Predicted model as a PDB file, atoms N, CA, C, CB and O in Angstrom, pLDDT in the B-factor column:
MODEL        1                                                                  
ATOM      1  N   MET A   1       3.222 -87.058  54.531  1.00 53.00           N  
ATOM      2  CA  MET A   1       2.388 -87.043  53.356  1.00 53.00           C  
ATOM      3  C   MET A   1       2.144 -85.612  52.920  1.00 53.00           C  
ATOM      4  CB  MET A   1       1.071 -87.764  53.618  1.00 53.00           C  
ATOM      5  O   MET A   1       2.026 -84.698  53.737  1.00 53.00           O  
ATOM      6  N   SER A   2       2.074 -85.452  51.649  1.00 53.00           N  
ATOM      7  CA  SER A   2       1.796 -84.114  51.140  1.00 53.00           C  
ATOM      8  C   SER A   2       0.291 -83.881  51.082  1.00 53.00           C  
ATOM      9  CB  SER A   2       2.429 -83.917  49.746  1.00 53.00           C  
ATOM     10  O   SER A   2      -0.459 -84.851  50.972  1.00 53.00           O  
ATOM     11  N   PRO A   3      -0.176 -82.659  51.149  1.00 53.00           N  
ATOM     12  CA  PRO A   3      -1.610 -82.371  51.089  1.00 53.00           C  
ATOM     13  C   PRO A   3      -2.244 -82.808  49.770  1.00 53.00           C  
ATOM     14  CB  PRO A   3      -1.845 -80.892  51.298  1.00 53.00           C  
ATOM     15  O   PRO A   3      -3.457 -83.009  49.710  1.00 53.00           O  
ATOM     16  N   ARG A   4      -1.457 -82.954  48.731  1.00 54.00           N  
ATOM     17  CA  ARG A   4      -1.998 -83.346  47.439  1.00 54.00           C  
ATOM     18  C   ARG A   4      -2.471 -84.799  47.439  1.00 54.00           C  
ATOM     19  CB  ARG A   4      -0.956 -83.139  46.357  1.00 54.00           C  
ATOM     20  O   ARG A   4      -3.370 -85.145  46.673  1.00 54.00           O  
ATOM     21  N   SER A   5      -1.892 -85.648  48.273  1.00 52.00           N  
ATOM     22  CA  SER A   5      -2.256 -87.064  48.253  1.00 52.00           C  
ATOM     23  C   SER A   5      -3.563 -87.337  48.993  1.00 52.00           C  
ATOM     24  CB  SER A   5      -1.141 -87.893  48.862  1.00 52.00           C  
ATOM     25  O   SER A   5      -4.100 -88.438  48.875  1.00 52.00           O  
ATOM     26  N   THR A   6      -4.082 -86.404  49.731  1.00 54.00           N  
ATOM     27  CA  THR A   6      -5.338 -86.601  50.464  1.00 54.00           C  
ATOM     28  C   THR A   6      -6.424 -85.696  49.897  1.00 54.00           C  
ATOM     29  CB  THR A   6      -5.142 -86.323  51.975  1.00 54.00           C  
ATOM     30  O   THR A   6      -7.062 -84.956  50.646  1.00 54.00           O  
ATOM     31  N   THR A   7      -6.642 -85.745  48.598  1.00 53.00           N  
ATOM     32  CA  THR A   7      -7.635 -84.877  47.969  1.00 53.00           C  
ATOM     33  C   THR A   7      -9.030 -85.473  47.972  1.00 53.00           C  
ATOM     34  CB  THR A   7      -7.228 -84.576  46.559  1.00 53.00           C  
ATOM     35  O   THR A   7      -9.968 -84.809  47.530  1.00 53.00           O  
ATOM     36  N   GLY A   8      -9.206 -86.682  48.446  1.00 53.00           N  
ATOM     37  CA  GLY A   8     -10.532 -87.295  48.485  1.00 53.00           C  
ATOM     38  C   GLY A   8     -10.911 -87.992  47.190  1.00 53.00           C  
ATOM     39  O   GLY A   8     -12.083 -88.313  46.992  1.00 53.00           O  
ATOM     40  N   ILE A   9      -9.969 -88.231  46.316  1.00 54.00           N  
ATOM     41  CA  ILE A   9     -10.247 -88.893  45.056  1.00 54.00           C  
ATOM     42  C   ILE A   9     -10.168 -90.405  45.272  1.00 54.00           C  
ATOM     43  CB  ILE A   9      -9.254 -88.428  43.947  1.00 54.00           C  
ATOM     44  O   ILE A   9      -9.162 -90.924  45.758  1.00 54.00           O  
ATOM     45  N   LEU A  10     -11.237 -91.095  44.906  1.00 55.00           N  
ATOM     46  CA  LEU A  10     -11.260 -92.544  44.987  1.00 55.00           C  
ATOM     47  C   LEU A  10     -10.778 -93.127  43.667  1.00 55.00           C  
ATOM     48  CB  LEU A  10     -12.675 -93.057  45.331  1.00 55.00           C  
ATOM     49  O   LEU A  10     -10.611 -92.403  42.686  1.00 55.00           O  
ATOM     50  N   THR A  11     -10.558 -94.419  43.645  1.00 60.00           N  
ATOM     51  CA  THR A  11     -10.161 -95.051  42.387  1.00 60.00           C  
ATOM     52  C   THR A  11     -11.308 -94.911  41.400  1.00 60.00           C  
ATOM     53  CB  THR A  11      -9.782 -96.555  42.595  1.00 60.00           C  
ATOM     54  O   THR A  11     -12.475 -94.961  41.790  1.00 60.00           O  
ATOM     55  N   GLY A  12     -10.997 -94.744  40.176  1.00 61.00           N  
ATOM     56  CA  GLY A  12     -11.995 -94.572  39.138  1.00 61.00           C  
ATOM     57  C   GLY A  12     -12.263 -93.114  38.836  1.00 61.00           C  
ATOM     58  O   GLY A  12     -13.081 -92.817  37.965  1.00 61.00           O  
ATOM     59  N   GLY A  13     -11.609 -92.199  39.517  1.00 60.00           N  
ATOM     60  CA  GLY A  13     -11.737 -90.800  39.200  1.00 60.00           C  
ATOM     61  C   GLY A  13     -12.901 -90.090  39.871  1.00 60.00           C  
ATOM     62  O   GLY A  13     -13.131 -88.917  39.575  1.00 60.00           O  
ATOM     63  N   ARG A  14     -13.641 -90.730  40.752  1.00 59.00           N  
ATOM     64  CA  ARG A  14     -14.759 -90.090  41.422  1.00 59.00           C  
ATOM     65  C   ARG A  14     -14.317 -89.549  42.768  1.00 59.00           C  
ATOM     66  CB  ARG A  14     -15.924 -91.068  41.591  1.00 59.00           C  
ATOM     67  O   ARG A  14     -13.455 -90.125  43.432  1.00 59.00           O  
ATOM     68  N   SER A  15     -14.903 -88.460  43.155  1.00 60.00           N  
ATOM     69  CA  SER A  15     -14.587 -87.926  44.473  1.00 60.00           C  
ATOM     70  C   SER A  15     -15.427 -88.651  45.524  1.00 60.00           C  
ATOM     71  CB  SER A  15     -14.837 -86.391  44.527  1.00 60.00           C  
ATOM     72  O   SER A  15     -16.391 -89.334  45.180  1.00 60.00           O  
ATOM     73  N   ALA A  16     -15.078 -88.511  46.765  1.00 59.00           N  
ATOM     74  CA  ALA A  16     -15.791 -89.180  47.849  1.00 59.00           C  
ATOM     75  C   ALA A  16     -17.209 -88.653  47.993  1.00 59.00           C  
ATOM     76  CB  ALA A  16     -15.041 -89.009  49.160  1.00 59.00           C  
ATOM     77  O   ALA A  16     -18.051 -89.350  48.559  1.00 59.00           O  
ATOM     78  N   GLN A  17     -17.510 -87.465  47.511  1.00 63.00           N  
ATOM     79  CA  GLN A  17     -18.821 -86.860  47.621  1.00 63.00           C  
ATOM     80  C   GLN A  17     -19.755 -87.226  46.462  1.00 63.00           C  
ATOM     81  CB  GLN A  17     -18.675 -85.372  47.701  1.00 63.00           C  
ATOM     82  O   GLN A  17     -20.949 -86.935  46.532  1.00 63.00           O  
ATOM     83  N   ALA A  18     -19.248 -87.848  45.414  1.00 71.00           N  
ATOM     84  CA  ALA A  18     -20.048 -88.112  44.214  1.00 71.00           C  
ATOM     85  C   ALA A  18     -21.081 -89.188  44.486  1.00 71.00           C  
ATOM     86  CB  ALA A  18     -19.148 -88.530  43.042  1.00 71.00           C  
ATOM     87  O   ALA A  18     -20.825 -90.149  45.212  1.00 71.00           O  
ATOM     88  N   GLY A  19     -22.272 -89.010  43.881  1.00 77.00           N  
ATOM     89  CA  GLY A  19     -23.340 -90.002  44.001  1.00 77.00           C  
ATOM     90  C   GLY A  19     -23.622 -90.615  42.642  1.00 77.00           C  
ATOM     91  O   GLY A  19     -22.810 -90.524  41.722  1.00 77.00           O  
ATOM     92  N   SER A  20     -24.776 -91.235  42.531  1.00 81.00           N  
ATOM     93  CA  SER A  20     -25.174 -91.846  41.268  1.00 81.00           C  
ATOM     94  C   SER A  20     -25.822 -90.794  40.378  1.00 81.00           C  
ATOM     95  CB  SER A  20     -26.141 -93.032  41.506  1.00 81.00           C  
ATOM     96  O   SER A  20     -26.516 -89.896  40.856  1.00 81.00           O  
ATOM     97  N   SER A  21     -25.591 -90.917  39.110  1.00 90.00           N  
ATOM     98  CA  SER A  21     -26.210 -89.980  38.179  1.00 90.00           C  
ATOM     99  C   SER A  21     -27.618 -90.472  37.832  1.00 90.00           C  
ATOM    100  CB  SER A  21     -25.343 -89.820  36.891  1.00 90.00           C  
ATOM    101  O   SER A  21     -27.975 -91.613  38.126  1.00 90.00           O  
ATOM    102  N   LEU A  22     -28.393 -89.619  37.218  1.00 91.00           N  
ATOM    103  CA  LEU A  22     -29.754 -89.965  36.831  1.00 91.00           C  
ATOM    104  C   LEU A  22     -29.759 -91.103  35.828  1.00 91.00           C  
ATOM    105  CB  LEU A  22     -30.470 -88.752  36.251  1.00 91.00           C  
ATOM    106  O   LEU A  22     -30.623 -91.979  35.888  1.00 91.00           O  
ATOM    107  N   VAL A  23     -28.815 -91.102  34.916  1.00 92.00           N  
ATOM    108  CA  VAL A  23     -28.738 -92.164  33.915  1.00 92.00           C  
ATOM    109  C   VAL A  23     -28.450 -93.507  34.578  1.00 92.00           C  
ATOM    110  CB  VAL A  23     -27.656 -91.843  32.871  1.00 92.00           C  
ATOM    111  O   VAL A  23     -29.046 -94.517  34.204  1.00 92.00           O  
ATOM    112  N   GLU A  24     -27.560 -93.532  35.539  1.00 93.00           N  
ATOM    113  CA  GLU A  24     -27.252 -94.783  36.256  1.00 93.00           C  
ATOM    114  C   GLU A  24     -28.481 -95.293  37.001  1.00 93.00           C  
ATOM    115  CB  GLU A  24     -26.083 -94.570  37.247  1.00 93.00           C  
ATOM    116  O   GLU A  24     -28.755 -96.494  37.000  1.00 93.00           O  
ATOM    117  N   LEU A  25     -29.220 -94.388  37.636  1.00 93.00           N  
ATOM    118  CA  LEU A  25     -30.424 -94.791  38.350  1.00 93.00           C  
ATOM    119  C   LEU A  25     -31.482 -95.330  37.400  1.00 93.00           C  
ATOM    120  CB  LEU A  25     -30.984 -93.622  39.141  1.00 93.00           C  
ATOM    121  O   LEU A  25     -32.138 -96.324  37.711  1.00 93.00           O  
ATOM    122  N   LEU A  26     -31.661 -94.693  36.248  1.00 95.00           N  
ATOM    123  CA  LEU A  26     -32.642 -95.160  35.273  1.00 95.00           C  
ATOM    124  C   LEU A  26     -32.261 -96.526  34.713  1.00 95.00           C  
ATOM    125  CB  LEU A  26     -32.780 -94.151  34.137  1.00 95.00           C  
ATOM    126  O   LEU A  26     -33.125 -97.379  34.509  1.00 95.00           O  
ATOM    127  N   ILE A  27     -30.984 -96.732  34.468  1.00 96.00           N  
ATOM    128  CA  ILE A  27     -30.530 -98.027  33.962  1.00 96.00           C  
ATOM    129  C   ILE A  27     -30.753 -99.110  35.009  1.00 96.00           C  
ATOM    130  CB  ILE A  27     -29.043 -97.967  33.564  1.00 96.00           C  
ATOM    131  O   ILE A  27     -31.217-100.201  34.679  1.00 96.00           O  
ATOM    132  N   SER A  28     -30.433 -98.824  36.254  1.00 95.00           N  
ATOM    133  CA  SER A  28     -30.632 -99.831  37.300  1.00 95.00           C  
ATOM    134  C   SER A  28     -32.115-100.117  37.506  1.00 95.00           C  
ATOM    135  CB  SER A  28     -29.997 -99.368  38.618  1.00 95.00           C  
ATOM    136  O   SER A  28     -32.489-101.262  37.761  1.00 95.00           O  
ATOM    137  N   MET A  29     -32.961 -99.101  37.402  1.00 96.00           N  
ATOM    138  CA  MET A  29     -34.407 -99.327  37.526  1.00 96.00           C  
ATOM    139  C   MET A  29     -34.936-100.156  36.359  1.00 96.00           C  
ATOM    140  CB  MET A  29     -35.155 -97.986  37.600  1.00 96.00           C  
ATOM    141  O   MET A  29     -35.802-101.009  36.551  1.00 96.00           O  
ATOM    142  N   ALA A  30     -34.426 -99.912  35.154  1.00 97.00           N  
ATOM    143  CA  ALA A  30     -34.851-100.693  33.987  1.00 97.00           C  
ATOM    144  C   ALA A  30     -34.424-102.150  34.125  1.00 97.00           C  
ATOM    145  CB  ALA A  30     -34.270-100.093  32.695  1.00 97.00           C  
ATOM    146  O   ALA A  30     -35.205-103.058  33.836  1.00 97.00           O  
ATOM    147  N   LEU A  31     -33.199-102.373  34.561  1.00 98.00           N  
ATOM    148  CA  LEU A  31     -32.734-103.752  34.756  1.00 98.00           C  
ATOM    149  C   LEU A  31     -33.529-104.467  35.839  1.00 98.00           C  
ATOM    150  CB  LEU A  31     -31.253-103.764  35.114  1.00 98.00           C  
ATOM    151  O   LEU A  31     -33.853-105.647  35.704  1.00 98.00           O  
ATOM    152  N   THR A  32     -33.839-103.751  36.908  1.00 98.00           N  
ATOM    153  CA  THR A  32     -34.655-104.334  37.977  1.00 98.00           C  
ATOM    154  C   THR A  32     -36.045-104.693  37.459  1.00 98.00           C  
ATOM    155  CB  THR A  32     -34.765-103.360  39.165  1.00 98.00           C  
ATOM    156  O   THR A  32     -36.586-105.745  37.801  1.00 98.00           O  
ATOM    157  N   ALA A  33     -36.619-103.824  36.640  1.00 98.00           N  
ATOM    158  CA  ALA A  33     -37.939-104.100  36.072  1.00 98.00           C  
ATOM    159  C   ALA A  33     -37.910-105.315  35.163  1.00 98.00           C  
ATOM    160  CB  ALA A  33     -38.449-102.890  35.301  1.00 98.00           C  
ATOM    161  O   ALA A  33     -38.835-106.126  35.188  1.00 98.00           O  
ATOM    162  N   ILE A  34     -36.869-105.453  34.363  1.00 98.00           N  
ATOM    163  CA  ILE A  34     -36.756-106.599  33.460  1.00 98.00           C  
ATOM    164  C   ILE A  34     -36.621-107.896  34.253  1.00 98.00           C  
ATOM    165  CB  ILE A  34     -35.554-106.425  32.513  1.00 98.00           C  
ATOM    166  O   ILE A  34     -37.286-108.884  33.944  1.00 98.00           O  
ATOM    167  N   VAL A  35     -35.772-107.896  35.264  1.00 98.00           N  
ATOM    168  CA  VAL A  35     -35.584-109.098  36.087  1.00 98.00           C  
ATOM    169  C   VAL A  35     -36.872-109.426  36.851  1.00 98.00           C  
ATOM    170  CB  VAL A  35     -34.404-108.904  37.080  1.00 98.00           C  
ATOM    171  O   VAL A  35     -37.258-110.592  36.940  1.00 98.00           O  
ATOM    172  N   SER A  36     -37.526-108.421  37.392  1.00 98.00           N  
ATOM    173  CA  SER A  36     -38.774-108.641  38.131  1.00 98.00           C  
ATOM    174  C   SER A  36     -39.858-109.203  37.225  1.00 98.00           C  
ATOM    175  CB  SER A  36     -39.254-107.337  38.771  1.00 98.00           C  
ATOM    176  O   SER A  36     -40.604-110.095  37.629  1.00 98.00           O  
ATOM    177  N   THR A  37     -39.950-108.689  36.003  1.00 97.00           N  
ATOM    178  CA  THR A  37     -40.937-109.201  35.052  1.00 97.00           C  
ATOM    179  C   THR A  37     -40.657-110.665  34.718  1.00 97.00           C  
ATOM    180  CB  THR A  37     -40.938-108.354  33.767  1.00 97.00           C  
ATOM    181  O   THR A  37     -41.582-111.473  34.641  1.00 97.00           O  
ATOM    182  N   GLY A  38     -39.396-111.002  34.523  1.00 97.00           N  
ATOM    183  CA  GLY A  38     -39.038-112.388  34.256  1.00 97.00           C  
ATOM    184  C   GLY A  38     -39.388-113.309  35.407  1.00 97.00           C  
ATOM    185  O   GLY A  38     -39.920-114.398  35.192  1.00 97.00           O  
ATOM    186  N   LEU A  39     -39.096-112.884  36.625  1.00 97.00           N  
ATOM    187  CA  LEU A  39     -39.431-113.698  37.800  1.00 97.00           C  
ATOM    188  C   LEU A  39     -40.940-113.846  37.965  1.00 97.00           C  
ATOM    189  CB  LEU A  39     -38.829-113.080  39.065  1.00 97.00           C  
ATOM    190  O   LEU A  39     -41.430-114.928  38.288  1.00 97.00           O  
ATOM    191  N   TYR A  40     -41.676-112.758  37.742  1.00 97.00           N  
ATOM    192  CA  TYR A  40     -43.139-112.812  37.850  1.00 97.00           C  
ATOM    193  C   TYR A  40     -43.712-113.791  36.828  1.00 97.00           C  
ATOM    194  CB  TYR A  40     -43.754-111.405  37.647  1.00 97.00           C  
ATOM    195  O   TYR A  40     -44.590-114.592  37.148  1.00 97.00           O  
ATOM    196  N   THR A  41     -43.211-113.719  35.604  1.00 97.00           N  
ATOM    197  CA  THR A  41     -43.682-114.636  34.564  1.00 97.00           C  
ATOM    198  C   THR A  41     -43.361-116.078  34.918  1.00 97.00           C  
ATOM    199  CB  THR A  41     -43.061-114.280  33.215  1.00 97.00           C  
ATOM    200  O   THR A  41     -44.192-116.966  34.730  1.00 97.00           O  
ATOM    201  N   PHE A  42     -42.171-116.313  35.424  1.00 97.00           N  
ATOM    202  CA  PHE A  42     -41.771-117.669  35.808  1.00 97.00           C  
ATOM    203  C   PHE A  42     -42.692-118.217  36.901  1.00 97.00           C  
ATOM    204  CB  PHE A  42     -40.305-117.682  36.291  1.00 97.00           C  
ATOM    205  O   PHE A  42     -43.188-119.338  36.786  1.00 97.00           O  
ATOM    206  N   PHE A  43     -42.922-117.439  37.951  1.00 96.00           N  
ATOM    207  CA  PHE A  43     -43.752-117.925  39.047  1.00 96.00           C  
ATOM    208  C   PHE A  43     -45.211-118.067  38.646  1.00 96.00           C  
ATOM    209  CB  PHE A  43     -43.637-116.999  40.232  1.00 96.00           C  
ATOM    210  O   PHE A  43     -45.891-118.980  39.113  1.00 96.00           O  
ATOM    211  N   THR A  44     -45.706-117.179  37.788  1.00 97.00           N  
ATOM    212  CA  THR A  44     -47.083-117.302  37.317  1.00 97.00           C  
ATOM    213  C   THR A  44     -47.259-118.559  36.477  1.00 97.00           C  
ATOM    214  CB  THR A  44     -47.485-116.066  36.507  1.00 97.00           C  
ATOM    215  O   THR A  44     -48.233-119.291  36.647  1.00 97.00           O  
ATOM    216  N   THR A  45     -46.325-118.809  35.577  1.00 97.00           N  
ATOM    217  CA  THR A  45     -46.389-120.003  34.743  1.00 97.00           C  
ATOM    218  C   THR A  45     -46.297-121.267  35.587  1.00 97.00           C  
ATOM    219  CB  THR A  45     -45.274-119.985  33.702  1.00 97.00           C  
ATOM    220  O   THR A  45     -47.017-122.235  35.343  1.00 97.00           O  
ATOM    221  N   THR A  46     -45.424-121.256  36.565  1.00 97.00           N  
ATOM    222  CA  THR A  46     -45.288-122.405  37.456  1.00 97.00           C  
ATOM    223  C   THR A  46     -46.576-122.654  38.228  1.00 97.00           C  
ATOM    224  CB  THR A  46     -44.125-122.193  38.426  1.00 97.00           C  
ATOM    225  O   THR A  46     -46.996-123.800  38.386  1.00 97.00           O  
ATOM    226  N   SER A  47     -47.199-121.596  38.705  1.00 96.00           N  
ATOM    227  CA  SER A  47     -48.447-121.727  39.456  1.00 96.00           C  
ATOM    228  C   SER A  47     -49.568-122.290  38.587  1.00 96.00           C  
ATOM    229  CB  SER A  47     -48.861-120.374  40.028  1.00 96.00           C  
ATOM    230  O   SER A  47     -50.317-123.165  39.022  1.00 96.00           O  
ATOM    231  N   VAL A  48     -49.679-121.790  37.370  1.00 95.00           N  
ATOM    232  CA  VAL A  48     -50.719-122.279  36.457  1.00 95.00           C  
ATOM    233  C   VAL A  48     -50.471-123.743  36.107  1.00 95.00           C  
ATOM    234  CB  VAL A  48     -50.764-121.421  35.170  1.00 95.00           C  
ATOM    235  O   VAL A  48     -51.413-124.535  36.067  1.00 95.00           O  
ATOM    236  N   THR A  49     -49.233-124.106  35.855  1.00 96.00           N  
ATOM    237  CA  THR A  49     -48.901-125.491  35.544  1.00 96.00           C  
ATOM    238  C   THR A  49     -49.225-126.406  36.714  1.00 96.00           C  
ATOM    239  CB  THR A  49     -47.427-125.615  35.172  1.00 96.00           C  
ATOM    240  O   THR A  49     -49.755-127.499  36.513  1.00 96.00           O  
ATOM    241  N   TYR A  50     -48.915-125.981  37.932  1.00 96.00           N  
ATOM    242  CA  TYR A  50     -49.232-126.777  39.116  1.00 96.00           C  
ATOM    243  C   TYR A  50     -50.732-126.972  39.243  1.00 96.00           C  
ATOM    244  CB  TYR A  50     -48.676-126.111  40.379  1.00 96.00           C  
ATOM    245  O   TYR A  50     -51.191-128.076  39.534  1.00 96.00           O  
ATOM    246  N   SER A  51     -51.503-125.912  39.028  1.00 95.00           N  
ATOM    247  CA  SER A  51     -52.961-126.008  39.122  1.00 95.00           C  
ATOM    248  C   SER A  51     -53.511-126.971  38.079  1.00 95.00           C  
ATOM    249  CB  SER A  51     -53.602-124.625  38.952  1.00 95.00           C  
ATOM    250  O   SER A  51     -54.387-127.782  38.382  1.00 95.00           O  
ATOM    251  N   ASP A  52     -53.002-126.886  36.849  1.00 95.00           N  
ATOM    252  CA  ASP A  52     -53.447-127.800  35.796  1.00 95.00           C  
ATOM    253  C   ASP A  52     -53.114-129.244  36.139  1.00 95.00           C  
ATOM    254  CB  ASP A  52     -52.812-127.423  34.460  1.00 95.00           C  
ATOM    255  O   ASP A  52     -53.930-130.138  35.915  1.00 95.00           O  
ATOM    256  N   GLN A  53     -51.937-129.477  36.675  1.00 96.00           N  
ATOM    257  CA  GLN A  53     -51.538-130.834  37.047  1.00 96.00           C  
ATOM    258  C   GLN A  53     -52.394-131.370  38.195  1.00 96.00           C  
ATOM    259  CB  GLN A  53     -50.056-130.862  37.438  1.00 96.00           C  
ATOM    260  O   GLN A  53     -52.716-132.557  38.226  1.00 96.00           O  
ATOM    261  N   ALA A  54     -52.762-130.504  39.134  1.00 96.00           N  
ATOM    262  CA  ALA A  54     -53.606-130.929  40.247  1.00 96.00           C  
ATOM    263  C   ALA A  54     -54.990-131.332  39.749  1.00 96.00           C  
ATOM    264  CB  ALA A  54     -53.723-129.809  41.293  1.00 96.00           C  
ATOM    265  O   ALA A  54     -55.547-132.329  40.209  1.00 96.00           O  
ATOM    266  N   VAL A  55     -55.547-130.566  38.810  1.00 96.00           N  
ATOM    267  CA  VAL A  55     -56.851-130.905  38.243  1.00 96.00           C  
ATOM    268  C   VAL A  55     -56.773-132.230  37.493  1.00 96.00           C  
ATOM    269  CB  VAL A  55     -57.345-129.784  37.305  1.00 96.00           C  
ATOM    270  O   VAL A  55     -57.660-133.073  37.622  1.00 96.00           O  
ATOM    271  N   THR A  56     -55.722-132.411  36.715  1.00 96.00           N  
ATOM    272  CA  THR A  56     -55.544-133.663  35.968  1.00 96.00           C  
ATOM    273  C   THR A  56     -55.407-134.849  36.910  1.00 96.00           C  
ATOM    274  CB  THR A  56     -54.313-133.576  35.056  1.00 96.00           C  
ATOM    275  O   THR A  56     -55.972-135.913  36.656  1.00 96.00           O  
ATOM    276  N   ALA A  57     -54.669-134.677  37.985  1.00 96.00           N  
ATOM    277  CA  ALA A  57     -54.492-135.767  38.951  1.00 96.00           C  
ATOM    278  C   ALA A  57     -55.822-136.127  39.610  1.00 96.00           C  
ATOM    279  CB  ALA A  57     -53.458-135.374  40.026  1.00 96.00           C  
ATOM    280  O   ALA A  57     -56.119-137.305  39.810  1.00 96.00           O  
ATOM    281  N   ARG A  58     -56.630-135.107  39.950  1.00 96.00           N  
ATOM    282  CA  ARG A  58     -57.944-135.386  40.542  1.00 96.00           C  
ATOM    283  C   ARG A  58     -58.846-136.122  39.561  1.00 96.00           C  
ATOM    284  CB  ARG A  58     -58.615-134.084  40.993  1.00 96.00           C  
ATOM    285  O   ARG A  58     -59.556-137.049  39.952  1.00 96.00           O  
ATOM    286  N   MET A  59     -58.828-135.723  38.294  1.00 96.00           N  
ATOM    287  CA  MET A  59     -59.653-136.395  37.285  1.00 96.00           C  
ATOM    288  C   MET A  59     -59.220-137.842  37.100  1.00 96.00           C  
ATOM    289  CB  MET A  59     -59.577-135.651  35.947  1.00 96.00           C  
ATOM    290  O   MET A  59     -60.062-138.734  36.995  1.00 96.00           O  
ATOM    291  N   LEU A  60     -57.921-138.079  37.058  1.00 96.00           N  
ATOM    292  CA  LEU A  60     -57.434-139.449  36.910  1.00 96.00           C  
ATOM    293  C   LEU A  60     -57.783-140.306  38.126  1.00 96.00           C  
ATOM    294  CB  LEU A  60     -55.925-139.449  36.689  1.00 96.00           C  
ATOM    295  O   LEU A  60     -58.110-141.484  37.981  1.00 96.00           O  
ATOM    296  N   GLN A  61     -57.716-139.727  39.313  1.00 96.00           N  
ATOM    297  CA  GLN A  61     -58.082-140.468  40.515  1.00 96.00           C  
ATOM    298  C   GLN A  61     -59.571-140.825  40.499  1.00 96.00           C  
ATOM    299  CB  GLN A  61     -57.742-139.650  41.773  1.00 96.00           C  
ATOM    300  O   GLN A  61     -59.954-141.936  40.868  1.00 96.00           O  
ATOM    301  N   SER A  62     -60.397-139.885  40.074  1.00 96.00           N  
ATOM    302  CA  SER A  62     -61.835-140.159  39.982  1.00 96.00           C  
ATOM    303  C   SER A  62     -62.116-141.238  38.942  1.00 96.00           C  
ATOM    304  CB  SER A  62     -62.608-138.875  39.632  1.00 96.00           C  
ATOM    305  O   SER A  62     -62.945-142.119  39.172  1.00 96.00           O  
ATOM    306  N   ALA A  63     -61.439-141.176  37.810  1.00 95.00           N  
ATOM    307  CA  ALA A  63     -61.640-142.183  36.767  1.00 95.00           C  
ATOM    308  C   ALA A  63     -61.180-143.554  37.247  1.00 95.00           C  
ATOM    309  CB  ALA A  63     -60.890-141.791  35.485  1.00 95.00           C  
ATOM    310  O   ALA A  63     -61.837-144.557  36.970  1.00 95.00           O  
ATOM    311  N   THR A  64     -60.080-143.608  37.948  1.00 95.00           N  
ATOM    312  CA  THR A  64     -59.578-144.882  38.479  1.00 95.00           C  
ATOM    313  C   THR A  64     -60.560-145.475  39.484  1.00 95.00           C  
ATOM    314  CB  THR A  64     -58.200-144.688  39.139  1.00 95.00           C  
ATOM    315  O   THR A  64     -60.834-146.675  39.469  1.00 95.00           O  
ATOM    316  N   THR A  65     -61.085-144.616  40.356  1.00 95.00           N  
ATOM    317  CA  THR A  65     -62.066-145.080  41.344  1.00 95.00           C  
ATOM    318  C   THR A  65     -63.328-145.578  40.648  1.00 95.00           C  
ATOM    319  CB  THR A  65     -62.415-143.949  42.337  1.00 95.00           C  
ATOM    320  O   THR A  65     -63.861-146.622  41.022  1.00 95.00           O  
ATOM    321  N   ALA A  66     -63.812-144.859  39.653  1.00 95.00           N  
ATOM    322  CA  ALA A  66     -65.013-145.267  38.916  1.00 95.00           C  
ATOM    323  C   ALA A  66     -64.787-146.592  38.211  1.00 95.00           C  
ATOM    324  CB  ALA A  66     -65.416-144.190  37.898  1.00 95.00           C  
ATOM    325  O   ALA A  66     -65.653-147.467  38.242  1.00 95.00           O  
ATOM    326  N   MET A  67     -63.625-146.751  37.570  1.00 95.00           N  
ATOM    327  CA  MET A  67     -63.344-148.009  36.875  1.00 95.00           C  
ATOM    328  C   MET A  67     -63.244-149.178  37.854  1.00 95.00           C  
ATOM    329  CB  MET A  67     -62.047-147.890  36.070  1.00 95.00           C  
ATOM    330  O   MET A  67     -63.680-150.284  37.536  1.00 95.00           O  
ATOM    331  N   ALA A  68     -62.688-148.952  39.017  1.00 94.00           N  
ATOM    332  CA  ALA A  68     -62.596-150.006  40.025  1.00 94.00           C  
ATOM    333  C   ALA A  68     -63.980-150.408  40.506  1.00 94.00           C  
ATOM    334  CB  ALA A  68     -61.736-149.548  41.210  1.00 94.00           C  
ATOM    335  O   ALA A  68     -64.244-151.598  40.682  1.00 94.00           O  
ATOM    336  N   ARG A  69     -64.862-149.456  40.721  1.00 95.00           N  
ATOM    337  CA  ARG A  69     -66.226-149.786  41.145  1.00 95.00           C  
ATOM    338  C   ARG A  69     -66.989-150.512  40.051  1.00 95.00           C  
ATOM    339  CB  ARG A  69     -66.978-148.523  41.546  1.00 95.00           C  
ATOM    340  O   ARG A  69     -67.729-151.452  40.339  1.00 95.00           O  
ATOM    341  N   ILE A  70     -66.823-150.094  38.794  1.00 94.00           N  
ATOM    342  CA  ILE A  70     -67.491-150.765  37.691  1.00 94.00           C  
ATOM    343  C   ILE A  70     -66.995-152.193  37.576  1.00 94.00           C  
ATOM    344  CB  ILE A  70     -67.266-150.011  36.377  1.00 94.00           C  
ATOM    345  O   ILE A  70     -67.792-153.114  37.398  1.00 94.00           O  
ATOM    346  N   ALA A  71     -65.685-152.390  37.677  1.00 92.00           N  
ATOM    347  CA  ALA A  71     -65.119-153.739  37.598  1.00 92.00           C  
ATOM    348  C   ALA A  71     -65.619-154.602  38.750  1.00 92.00           C  
ATOM    349  CB  ALA A  71     -63.582-153.682  37.608  1.00 92.00           C  
ATOM    350  O   ALA A  71     -65.886-155.789  38.562  1.00 92.00           O  
ATOM    351  N   GLN A  72     -65.750-154.016  39.946  1.00 92.00           N  
ATOM    352  CA  GLN A  72     -66.233-154.775  41.101  1.00 92.00           C  
ATOM    353  C   GLN A  72     -67.696-155.154  40.918  1.00 92.00           C  
ATOM    354  CB  GLN A  72     -66.054-153.966  42.396  1.00 92.00           C  
ATOM    355  O   GLN A  72     -68.087-156.266  41.273  1.00 92.00           O  
ATOM    356  N   ASP A  73     -68.521-154.248  40.365  1.00 90.00           N  
ATOM    357  CA  ASP A  73     -69.931-154.532  40.133  1.00 90.00           C  
ATOM    358  C   ASP A  73     -70.122-155.612  39.063  1.00 90.00           C  
ATOM    359  CB  ASP A  73     -70.659-153.256  39.724  1.00 90.00           C  
ATOM    360  O   ASP A  73     -71.044-156.422  39.162  1.00 90.00           O  
ATOM    361  N   ILE A  74     -69.273-155.627  38.061  1.00 91.00           N  
ATOM    362  CA  ILE A  74     -69.378-156.622  36.994  1.00 91.00           C  
ATOM    363  C   ILE A  74     -69.043-158.006  37.517  1.00 91.00           C  
ATOM    364  CB  ILE A  74     -68.454-156.262  35.827  1.00 91.00           C  
ATOM    365  O   ILE A  74     -69.661-158.985  37.097  1.00 91.00           O  
ATOM    366  N   ARG A  75     -68.083-158.112  38.420  1.00 86.00           N  
ATOM    367  CA  ARG A  75     -67.686-159.414  38.968  1.00 86.00           C  
ATOM    368  C   ARG A  75     -68.796-159.903  39.852  1.00 86.00           C  
ATOM    369  CB  ARG A  75     -66.346-159.329  39.757  1.00 86.00           C  
ATOM    370  O   ARG A  75     -68.693-160.985  40.430  1.00 86.00           O  
TER     371      ARG A  75                                                      
ENDMDL                                                                          
END                                                                             
């Protein structure tokens, strides 16, 4: 092999020593923030919906129990 073929150049034109640029890091941080915000909103909405459904279920159970007692008292 000739010394020219082992220059440390990887595919894509970057050398083996190259790291991420500031712009790449900022873009990845922005994308992470957007995805995290979406996930947070999804889980918050799901939690609120679950809480509302639990309250509704408790109210319906109480109403059903009350109606059953009223019907039993009338008979």
